[in-house]
C-alpha positions in Angstrom: 61.1 53.9 -162.0 63.1 52.5 -159.1 66.0 54.6 -157.8 69.4 53.1 -158.5 71.5 52.6 -155.3 73.6 55.7 -156.1 70.5 57.8 -156.2 69.4 56.4 -153.0 72.7 57.4 -151.1 73.0 60.8 -153.3 76.5 59.8 -154.6 77.7 59.7 -158.2 78.5 56.2 -159.9 82.2 56.8 -159.9 82.1 57.6 -155.9 85.1 55.8 -154.2 84.4 53.2 -151.2 85.3 55.8 -148.6 82.8 58.3 -149.8 80.2 55.8 -150.1 80.7 54.6 -146.5 80.8 58.2 -145.0 77.8 59.0 -146.8 75.9 56.0 -145.6 76.8 56.6 -141.8 75.6 60.2 -142.2 72.3 59.1 -143.7 72.2 56.2 -141.1 72.3 58.5 -138.1 69.9 60.9 -139.7 66.9 58.4 -140.6 67.8 55.5 -138.0 64.3 54.3 -136.5 65.4 54.8 -132.8 66.2 58.7 -133.6 62.7 59.1 -135.3 60.1 57.3 -133.5 56.6 57.0 -134.9 58.0 58.2 -138.4 57.3 55.3 -140.8 58.8 57.4 -143.7 62.1 57.7 -142.0 62.0 53.9 -141.3 61.5 53.1 -145.1 64.1 55.7 -146.0 66.6 53.9 -143.5 65.9 50.4 -145.0 66.5 51.8 -148.5 69.8 53.3 -147.5 70.8 50.3 -145.9 69.9 48.0 -148.9 71.6 50.5 -151.2 74.8 50.3 -149.0 74.8 46.8 -148.7 75.0 46.5 -152.4 77.5 49.3 -153.1 80.0 48.2 -150.3 80.5 44.9 -151.5 83.0 45.4 -154.4 81.8 42.2 -156.4 78.1 43.1 -156.0 78.8 46.5 -157.0 80.8 45.5 -160.1 78.2 43.1 -161.2 75.5 45.8 -160.7 77.6 48.3 -162.9 77.6 45.4 -165.5 74.0 45.1 -165.3 74.2 41.5 -164.2 72.0 42.2 -161.1 69.4 44.5 -160.3 69.2 47.1 -157.4 67.8 44.4 -155.0 70.8 42.2 -155.9 68.5 39.8 -157.9 70.0 38.2 -161.2 69.2 39.8 -164.4 69.0 37.8 -167.6 71.9 38.3 -170.0 71.1 40.9 -172.9 69.3 39.2 -175.8 68.2 36.3 -173.7 64.5 36.4 -174.5 65.3 37.0 -178.3 67.7 34.0 -178.1 65.1 31.8 -176.5 62.6 32.4 -179.0 65.0 31.9 -181.8 66.8 29.1 -180.5 64.2 27.0 -178.8 65.0 23.3 -179.3 67.3 24.1 -182.1 64.8 25.7 -184.4 64.6 29.1 -186.0 61.4 30.8 -186.7 60.8 33.6 -189.0 57.5 35.5 -189.2 57.9 35.8 -192.9 55.2 34.1 -195.2 52.9 31.7 -193.9 53.6 29.4 -191.0 52.4 25.9 -190.9 50.2 24.8 -188.0 52.5 22.2 -187.1 55.4 24.7 -186.8 53.1 26.9 -184.5 52.3 23.8 -182.2 56.1 23.1 -182.2 56.9 26.8 -181.2 54.2 26.7 -178.3 55.6 23.2 -177.3 59.2 24.7 -177.2 58.5 27.5 -175.1 56.2 25.1 -172.7 59.2 22.9 -172.2 61.7 25.7 -171.7 59.5 27.2 -169.1 59.1 24.1 -167.0 62.8 23.7 -167.3 63.2 27.4 -165.9 61.0 26.8 -163.1 62.8 23.5 -162.1 66.0 25.4 -161.9 64.4 28.1 -160.0 63.1 25.6 -157.3 66.9 24.7 -156.8 68.4 28.1 -156.7 69.5 29.0 -153.5 70.7 32.6 -152.3 72.2 34.4 -149.2 70.1 36.9 -147.4 71.3 40.6 -147.6 73.3 42.0 -144.7 71.5 44.6 -142.5 73.3 47.6 -141.2 72.6 49.2 -137.9 74.1 51.7 -135.4 74.1 51.6 -131.5 75.4 54.0 -128.9 76.6 52.8 -125.7 77.8 54.7 -122.4 81.4 55.0 -121.6 81.2 52.5 -118.7 79.6 49.9 -121.0 82.4 50.3 -123.6 84.9 49.9 -120.8 83.5 46.9 -118.9 81.4 45.3 -121.7 77.7 44.6 -121.3 74.5 43.9 -123.0 72.6 46.7 -124.9 69.0 46.2 -126.4 68.9 47.2 -130.1 65.7 47.7 -132.2 66.1 46.0 -135.5 62.5 46.8 -136.8 59.1 47.6 -135.0 58.5 45.2 -132.5 61.8 43.3 -133.2 64.6 43.5 -130.3 67.9 42.0 -130.1 70.2 41.9 -127.0 73.7 42.6 -128.1 76.7 41.6 -126.2 79.3 44.6 -126.2 83.1 43.3 -125.6 85.0 45.0 -123.1 87.1 47.7 -124.4 85.2 48.0 -127.8 86.6 51.1 -129.8 84.3 53.7 -131.0 83.2 53.0 -134.4 83.9 49.5 -134.2 81.4 47.0 -136.1 80.1 43.8 -134.7 78.9 41.2 -136.8 75.9 39.2 -135.8 75.7 35.8 -138.0 72.2 35.0 -139.2 70.5 38.2 -138.0 70.2 39.9 -141.5 67.6 39.6 -144.0 66.1 36.0 -144.7 67.6 33.8 -147.5 66.1 32.7 -150.8 65.3 29.1 -151.5 66.5 27.7 -148.2 69.8 29.7 -148.3 71.3 31.1 -145.4 70.3 34.2 -143.7 72.4 37.4 -143.9 74.3 39.0 -141.0 73.5 42.2 -138.9 76.3 44.8 -139.0 76.2 47.0 -135.9 78.4 50.0 -135.8 78.9 50.8 -132.1 79.6 54.3 -130.9 80.9 55.1 -127.4 79.4 58.2 -125.7 81.7 60.6 -124.0 81.7 60.9 -120.3 81.8 64.1 -118.3 84.7 62.7 -116.2 86.7 60.0 -117.8 88.7 59.9 -121.1 90.3 57.0 -122.8 93.9 56.7 -123.7 94.5 53.3 -125.2 93.5 50.9 -122.4 94.1 53.4 -119.8 91.3 55.9 -118.5 92.3 59.3 -117.5 90.5 61.7 -114.7 91.1 64.9 -113.4 90.5 65.0 -109.5 89.9 68.2 -107.6 91.5 68.2 -104.3 91.4 70.8 -101.3 94.4 72.8 -100.1 94.4 70.9 -96.9 94.5 67.7 -98.8 97.1 68.6 -100.8 99.4 69.7 -98.1 98.6 67.5 -95.2 97.8 64.2 -97.5 94.3 62.4 -97.2 92.2 59.5 -98.4 89.4 60.3 -100.9 86.9 58.6 -102.7 87.7 58.4 -106.7 85.2 57.4 -109.4 86.4 54.7 -111.6 84.7 52.7 -114.5 84.1 49.5 -112.2 82.9 52.0 -109.1 84.2 54.3 -106.6 87.4 53.5 -104.7 89.5 55.1 -101.8 92.9 56.5 -102.8 95.6 58.2 -100.7 96.5 61.6 -101.7 100.4 62.0 -100.6 101.6 65.1 -98.4 102.7 68.0 -100.3 100.9 67.0 -103.7 100.9 69.8 -106.3 98.4 70.3 -109.2 99.4 68.0 -112.0 100.8 65.3 -109.8 99.6 61.9 -111.3 98.5 58.9 -109.4 98.0 55.5 -110.9 95.1 53.1 -110.2 96.4 49.8 -111.4 93.6 47.5 -113.2 90.9 50.3 -113.0 91.0 51.2 -116.9 89.6 49.3 -119.9 88.5 46.0 -118.2 90.1 43.7 -121.1 91.6 40.4 -120.4 94.7 42.5 -119.3 92.9 45.5 -117.6 94.4 49.0 -118.0 95.0 51.5 -115.3 93.3 54.8 -114.4 95.5 57.7 -114.3 94.5 60.4 -111.9 95.7 63.8 -112.2 95.3 65.9 -109.2 93.9 69.5 -109.4 94.4 71.5 -106.3 91.3 73.6 -105.6 92.1 76.8 -103.1 88.4 77.5 -102.6 89.0 79.2 -99.4 91.2 82.2 -100.8 88.8 84.6 -99.2 89.1 83.0 -95.7 90.7 85.8 -93.4 92.3 83.4 -91.2 94.3 81.7 -94.1 95.4 84.8 -95.6 96.6 86.2 -92.1 98.5 83.0 -91.9 100.2 83.3 -95.2 101.2 87.1 -94.7 103.2 85.8 -91.8 104.4 82.6 -93.4 105.2 83.8 -96.9 108.1 86.2 -96.3 109.9 83.4 -94.6 109.3 80.6 -97.0 109.9 82.3 -100.5 109.6 80.1 -103.5 109.1 80.9 -107.3 107.2 78.0 -108.8 107.8 79.8 -112.3 111.5 79.4 -112.0 113.0 78.0 -115.2 109.9 78.8 -117.2 111.0 80.2 -120.6 109.9 83.8 -121.1 107.3 84.6 -123.5 
């Protein structure tokens, strides 16, 4: 016996839409074909999970399934008593199995069912239905998420699609590709491909709205004397001026070097002064003479613990 969509996802029939969505995302990541190469059982499970979620994520489909109007594939179910009523009411006649049946009545019964069957086939030929949506997940690197670009997605074995990633896409955002889902029935339109995009974290960059944040180590001499240094950005390295006398925590702004939307954000560079040469005897000797004449307390005004 086929599993119900609830059993496929492992949720109760009264599960909330949020619970169904979270469960689907967890299972989709676990059984996605890209993460299970060469495992046809994982691919089959992923397809079953996607089909179950397609039905249960649509409030109208879910309600119709719960009422028994459609099956787990989304196909229409005949109303209850349909076949019995068909037999009893074919062409307005009511047949009873009691007593002997006249041969003419038997011929009429077969003719009635044949006519009804031909009528139903004619209706089926004119029936159209939209194809089911298909659900996928796709992970892109930080730079692609910031700048936009194309990423190849595996829809099925030997079926690939180049997905256009818009600049500034948010982690978890869903892209809809029209007509890239399941085929329609009876000439109906194809369903859509729904692609949930995840942006991978970066070892240097962090996102804050449309701005990109980065911590930049600078040497003691660069911080004291000033310098021009190379700084990585999502669009490539640029040269930035470190002002003289810069302290750790000072923030510098590179305009237009953030998320590359129509109105690009900025990159905020936070300086981190790296001593590095603290064991240098010449530096230590210099500070021993210099410090007593230039006393300062960087913790002045800091509240006591």
